[in-house]
N, C-alpha and C positions, 0 to 999 in steps of 0.2 A: 433234608439239608443239601447235601450236594451234590445230589438231583436239580434239584431249583437252579443250580449255579450253572450246571453243562452246559445251558444255552448263551447264557452271557459268556462263558470262558469260552464256549467256541469262534463266539463272533469280537471278541476282543483282540486288538491290538495295543503294542508300546505305543507310550507316551511325549515319547523322547526322538518323536518327530519333526523336523522341524523344516525350514526351507526360508526364501526372499524371494519379495515382493517383489516385480518387474516391470511390472504395467499396471494402472488403474484405468477403466472407463466404465462411466457412468458410476452405478452403486456396485460394481465388479472389480475385484484385486486380481490381477495373474499372477501368480507362485512359482520360481523355479524349483527345482530339486525336491518334490512336496509330492509326494504319493500317498497322501489321503485318500479314502475311500471317497464316492457321493458321497453322500449327507451328513458326512462328519466335521462337526463343530471346530470351530480353529479361531484364536485368540492373533491378532499380529501387533505387534507393539508397534506404539507412535513414540514419538518424541517428547511430546509433552499430554498428561491426563491418563487416563485410563485405556488400558488394549479394544482396540475394534473386534467385535465378535462376530464374523459368520460361518456362513454354510458354504462346503465344499458343494458347488453345482453341475461340472461337468470340467471337460478337457481338452483342449486346442491347442494344437501346436507344441507338445511338449511342455505345457505349464496347467498347470491345476486351476480352474475356476472358483473364484471363492465369492461370493454374492452377500455383502455384508447388511447386518440388521437397524447399523448408525452409518452417516452422509463418510466419506471418505478423506473427509477433511480432518491433517494432520498424519497421513501419510503419506509416506515419500518410498521414492525407489532404494534398495536395498532392508528396508525393516522387517525385523525376523514374523514369520510367520508359525505361531505353535500349534500339533495336534491339542486339544484339549477332553475330546472321545470320539467315539467311530457312530455312536445311533443316541438319541434322544428318549428318557424317560421321564417322569411327570411323579412327581411326590401328591398321593391323594388318602382320603379318608374321611371320616364320617364331619371332621372339622372343615371341610369347603361347605359345606349345606349353609346360607345365607351370607356367602362372600363372593367378593367379584375380583377376580385373579386374572394376571396377563397372559400371554400368548404360553410364557415358561411357567404355569401355576402359582406363581408369587403375586400375593394378594396386595391389592391397588386401593382400595376404601379407607386405606387409613387406623386400619388397626392392626392389634397385635398379629404376626403371621401364626397361623394356624399348627399344631404339631398333630402331623402326616408320618404318621409309620409305615404306608405304602410304597408301591413302587412298580407304573405300569408305565410297560413302552407308546412315546405317541404316534408310531405311523406301526399300528396292528393287520395283520392281517383281516380279510373279514371272516367268520363261519364258513363251515364248510357247506355246503348248502344240502348234505345229504343230512347235516346235524340242526336244521330249523327245522320246527313242528310247524304246523300247517295255523293257521292265525283262523280262533276260532269266538273267541270273546273280544267284544267293542268295548273302546276306550272312550269313555264319556271328556269332550273336550270344552263342555257350558255354554257352546256357541248352538243358535235354536239353526239354523241352514246346517250346518254342519251334522250334527248328530242326528237328524231327523232323514234331509234329504241330500248328505255327503256323509255314512256313518263310517266312522274310522273302525278299525279293528288295533287289538294290542301289538306290538311290532311292526303294523304297519308306515310304510314310508310317502308321502303326499309330497306335491311342492305349490307353493303359494303363491301365483305369478299374477305380475299388474305389473304397471309405469310407475311413474316414484308419483309421494302425494296420494296416494290411491287406498292408504291405509293398511300394509299388510305390517308393519311394528305394532298398530296396535289391536291389531284383531292376534298378535300373536302374544301380546302383554293379558287380552284380554283370557288365553288357553291358561297361561301359566298361572293367573289366579284360584280359574274357577274348574280343573281338571281336577280329577280324581286321581290318577299318575301318584307313584308316591315322591319323586323326585324329579324335578324339573332344570335341565342345562340348558342354559342361551349361551349360544353363540353367536356377536354382535361384533360381525364381520367387516371394515371398512367402513363401521360408526361416524358418524363428526361427533366430533366433542362431546357439544349439548348434548347429542341426544341420549346418552346416555345415562345419564340422572332422572333427565323427561323420563327414559325407559323405566326406569327402577323404580322413580320415586311419586308420577302419572299413573302407569298399563300396570306394572307390577304390585308398587302396596306392601306394605309391610306381610300381610297375610302371606301371598306368591311369592317372596323374596326369600322367607324361613325355612323355606322344602329345595330351593332352588344355588344354581351355583351360575355365576354368571360371568363368564369369560369376553374380556376386549380385547382388541385391538381396533382404532381408531384410523381413517382415510390417509393421518400424517404419517404412519408408522410403515415401516419400511414394507416391501411385497412380501418378504420372506415370512415376516411376524406375519400377516394377512394368512396365510396359510399356514404356518403352523400355529396358530389360534381356533382353526376350522379340525385341523385333527387334536387338538388338548382339549377342546368342546367332545368331539367321539370319543376320546379316551375314557375322560372321566364319564361319561354317559355309560362306556362298555364297564367299569369294575363298578358302579350301582348296580347295573343289571348283571352282572354277573354272580353277583351278594343276594339273587331272586328277586329285586323290585323290580317294579313297572315304571321305566322310566320316559319323559317326554321331551326329548329332545328339538329345541326350536335353533336352526340359524338362518341369521340376518345378515349378509345375504351370500347366499352361495354362488352370486353371480361374479361379488366383489372379490370372494375365491376365483374366480375362475381369471378372471385380470389384473390379480397378483400372479398368478402360474402365470401369463403370459408377458409381464414382465421379466419374468424369472428367466420362462424359455427363450425366448425372444435375447435376452445375454446372455445366452450358454451360447449363443449361436444357432437353434434351432429355424427349422426356414417357418413363416409366418403360412398359413393356410387361409380357410374359414375367417374371412374381417378379420386379419392377422391375429387368428388364435394359432399358438403353435401346438405340434401332437399330439406335448406332456399334458394340455388341459386335457382335451378329449379321453386321457388314457387314468387321468388322476381323479374326476369326476364320480366314475363308477367304484374305485376303490375306496373313496369318499362315502359312497350314500349305500356299500352294502355292507358297510359294517355292522350299518345299524338295522334291526330287525328283533328276533325272536330266536331266543336260544334255548336250552332244554332246563337253566337255571333262574331266569326273567326275557325281561324284553325292552328296546326301544324304540316307540313311535317318534318315528319324527316330523316335522315339518319345516323344510325348506322352502326358505324364501325366493324367488327369484324375479329379480328386478329387469321387464321385459322393455329393451332399448326400442321407443317411438312404437309402444306397444303393437312391436310386431310381433305375432304369433311366431312366426317362423325364424326368430334369430336363435345363430347356436346356440348358446348358452340352454337358452327353454326348450328347443327342440329338442336338445339332447336327454334335457333332464327331462322331458314329458318321456321319452322311453325309458327311460330309468326307474321310474317311479311307481310306485303301485294305484297313482292315482295324480289329480291334480285340480285345484279349485281358482277359477278366474278370477281379479276382483275386475269390475266395471269401472271405466272413468264413466260411464252413461251413468250407472246407479250413485255414482258420487254424487254427481253433480245436481242429483235430485234429491238428495239428502239421503238416502237410503242404504244405511247403515245397521252391519258392513257389507261392502259393496261386492257380496259371492252372487256372480252368473251363475245361475243354478245350471242352467242350459247349456254353459259351454264346461260347467265342470263333474268331472268323475271321481266314484270311487270304486274300485274295481276289486274288490274283498266285502264292497255292501252287502249282495248277495250271499255268500257265508257265515255272517257273522248276526244278518237281522231275519228276526220272522215273517213268513210268507203275507201275515196281513200290513206287520210296516211297510216290505215291497207294493207293496199294491195298494197303500195307502201316498207314498211319495211317487209315482206312478202316474196316480189321479193327480196327483200338484201339478207334476212336471209335464204330462200330456196337454193341461189346462193351462199351463205357463205358453206353451211353445203355439198353439192355438193361438194367443191374446201376439203372441208377437210376432206370427202370420199374417193377421190382421191388422195390423197397428197404425200403420198406413191411414188406414182404410175409415178405423174408428178415430183415427186425429183430424179428420179432413170432416166425419159428419157422413159417408158414403158406403158405410157397411148399414143394413137393413134386418134389423133383428130377425127369429125365426127363418135366417138364411139356412146357419149351421149351429148346431145345438150346442156344440161345446165350443163353441167361442162364447153363444148365450150365455152358457156360465160362467165362463172364464170371466166376461165381463160382471157380471152377478158377484162375480167371488174373486175379485182382483182385487181389495182394499182389504178383506180379511185375511188373505194370501200373504198380501203385503207385507201385512203390520205383521203377521208372523214371523217372516223373512227376520225382519228390522228386529234392534237389540239394543238399548243403550247399556256404553260399556261397563254402569257399574250395577248390570241385574244380571244376577247368576239365572242358571238355567239349569237346575236339577235335571239328569238325565231320563227318568220317569216320564215326570212333568211334561218333557219337551213330547216325549212317545204320545203321551193321552192328546195331546194338542193335537196332532196331526191326526192321527187317526180320528178326532173326534171334526178333527172342519174338513179331511176326504171322505169320512160320514154325508157330510152335507152336504159335497160334490156332487157324491154318485147319488144320495137323495131329488140334486137337482136335474142329474142329468134323467137320471130314468123317468123322473116327473115330463120333459121335455122331450121324453124318445115320444111315446103315445100323440103328442098334442100334432108333432112333424109330419106323425103317418097319418092322422089327419087332417089334418091338414094338407098334405100331398093326395091324400083320394080323394078330398073336395076339388082341389084343382083338377082331377085326370074328370073325374065324374061331370065336370063342369066342360 
């Protein structure tokens, strides 16, 4: 028992530390004579109403900078700042399942607060690399296009990249409802307030909510709250993983986490770099995503929604996330405009562990379909204007013939579940049809070539 308390005792500081406010700029209060560490939780007393809560984000010219969770309204020069605690912890337990909580772990769904007996740190270090087992088992998401063409493994981390309004939230909701994971933890970071109930009632449904924990920080809340919500969602997922469960972590979106850290970094005096993002943002992203993954006890399979500004693939957050993750799923505005949902562009997407967790037959089937999709995409302009002559390319001929069958398979209704075994049967069947047509087309092409040569 004493051994378990040693790490906490080593980090403990006296709570009798206090200082006085000398300046406020935006959401930041500068406090004099207050040597609290970065990350400490602080209360600033006000003349009326409850104290304003904040967090130490840095130091400047001998003053401690405290970023507030609420506005600075009511805070005046000389107000007393008091250290509350030096690190953030979170109460966790099975009582969180089926609940909606805020960035501090408090239930906000109108029901009584759950009884939670365990406590974890909100900002933990990622597991050591040598303690991570290899990813060997697939995790069914219930999405045709993902399970068949971009198979995801237990403990894998993927990004869902798209512009606004292309279907990220709906796709994540389908995963929550149809996945075979034990626990689903969803972080709604910087979402519009009305979208929270939309996600819970429309996308998630009672079946998905029963085994889910939803962490919410809406767009009107402070930047610190949005950042803390991402940490809270990850800490909850870690708790269930350490108990030996298979966890699906969904975060919508990591871009809003990054923009919140941009606000905090600039307030702390960091220099803006790429598109105004400070260096701390590029340091925090890997720390956040590396906490997900497989451990010896369980796994966290994570899907991070990345809102791509202006559909620009080289946008800083998107570019950084692609380099950190084990694969990416690109949602196409062009496909969405044609009514193709989910609008997954298979040719622009990749799962880096698919070859480790699928059979050779599955890989061959996915490759056949990918080749046909690529052939059709390369000749789409000629096909659309009627300039392509049948027989010129047997791969294109089969791609045109099987186009409707393949697209029908990759489409999926929101309310329709897709068992993993059935998806595998379907892709094998479609690939077999494609291969048969390709084999039949080969002799015909050879005969046509021989006839042309003889003539």
